[in-house]
C-alpha positions as CSV (number, residue, x, y, z in Angstrom):
1,X,-6.6,-16.6,-23.7
2,X,-10.1,-15.7,-22.9
3,X,-11.0,-12.4,-21.1
4,X,-12.1,-14.4,-18.0
5,X,-8.8,-16.3,-17.9
6,X,-6.7,-13.2,-18.4
7,X,-8.6,-11.2,-15.7
8,X,-8.6,-14.2,-13.3
9,X,-4.8,-14.3,-13.6
10,X,-4.5,-10.6,-13.0
11,X,-6.8,-10.7,-10.0
12,X,-5.0,-13.7,-8.6
13,X,-1.7,-11.8,-8.9
14,X,-3.2,-8.7,-7.2
15,X,-4.7,-10.8,-4.4
16,X,-1.4,-12.5,-3.9
17,X,0.4,-9.1,-3.6
18,X,-2.2,-7.9,-1.1
19,X,-1.9,-11.1,1.0
20,X,1.9,-11.0,0.9
21,X,1.9,-7.5,2.3
22,X,3.5,-6.0,-0.7
23,X,0.9,-3.2,-1.2
24,X,2.5,0.0,-2.1
25,X,5.9,-1.5,-2.9
26,X,5.2,-1.7,-6.6
27,X,3.3,0.5,-9.1
28,X,0.9,-1.7,-10.9
29,X,-0.4,-1.1,-14.4
30,X,-2.7,-3.4,-16.3
31,X,-1.1,-5.3,-19.1
32,X,-1.5,-3.5,-22.4
33,X,-3.4,-6.4,-24.0
34,X,-5.8,-6.9,-21.1
35,X,-9.4,-7.0,-22.4
36,X,-12.3,-5.3,-20.7
37,X,-13.3,-6.8,-17.3
38,X,-15.9,-9.5,-17.8
39,X,-19.2,-8.8,-15.9
40,X,-18.8,-12.1,-14.0
41,X,-15.6,-10.8,-12.4
42,X,-16.8,-7.3,-11.4
43,X,-17.8,-8.3,-7.9
44,X,-14.4,-9.9,-7.3
45,X,-12.5,-6.9,-8.7
46,X,-14.6,-4.5,-6.5
47,X,-14.0,-6.6,-3.4
48,X,-10.3,-6.6,-4.1
49,X,-10.2,-2.9,-4.6
50,X,-12.0,-2.3,-1.3
51,X,-9.4,-4.5,0.5
52,X,-6.6,-2.6,-1.2
53,X,-8.1,0.7,-0.2
54,X,-8.5,-0.5,3.4
55,X,-4.9,-1.6,3.6
56,X,-3.8,1.8,2.1
57,X,-5.8,3.6,4.8
58,X,-4.3,1.4,7.5
59,X,-0.8,2.1,6.2
60,X,-1.4,5.8,6.0
61,X,-2.7,5.8,9.6
62,X,0.3,3.9,10.8
63,X,2.7,6.3,8.9
64,X,1.0,9.3,10.5
65,X,1.1,7.6,14.0
66,X,4.8,6.9,13.6
67,X,5.5,10.4,12.3
68,X,3.8,11.9,15.3
69,X,5.9,9.7,17.6
70,X,9.1,10.8,15.8
71,X,8.1,14.5,16.0
72,X,7.3,14.1,19.7
73,X,10.6,12.5,20.4
74,X,12.4,15.2,18.5
75,X,10.6,17.9,20.5
76,X,11.4,16.1,23.7
77,X,15.1,15.8,22.8
78,X,15.3,19.5,21.8
79,X,13.7,20.7,25.0
80,X,16.0,18.5,27.1
81,X,19.1,20.1,25.5
82,X,20.4,16.8,24.3
83,X,21.6,16.7,20.7
84,X,19.0,15.7,18.2
85,X,19.3,12.1,16.9
86,X,20.8,11.7,13.5
87,X,18.4,11.0,10.7
88,X,19.0,9.1,7.6
89,X,17.1,8.1,4.5
90,X,15.4,5.2,6.3
91,X,14.1,7.6,9.0
92,X,12.8,10.4,6.8
93,X,9.0,10.9,7.0
C-alpha cells in the first residue's frame, strides 16, 4: 500500500469518528507501520486536527457548564435542608 493510500485510509477513519460523534471515546494511536505523512495530505490532516480540537473545546465547555449546574443544584439542595441527591458513577464530574 502506498503512503498516500495508507494515510487516506487513516484520515477517512478519523473523519468518520469525528462525524459519528465518537471523539474522546477511544484513544487513537497511529498504526505502527504507517509511513510519514505525504505532503499532498498535510492540509487535509491539519484541517482534521483543527476540527478535532474544536470539538474537544466544545465538549470541555459543555462539561464545565454541566458541572457548574450540578454544583449549583447541590448548593441549593444543601441550603434548603433537603437531603443531597445520590450520586453514582454516571454522575461524577
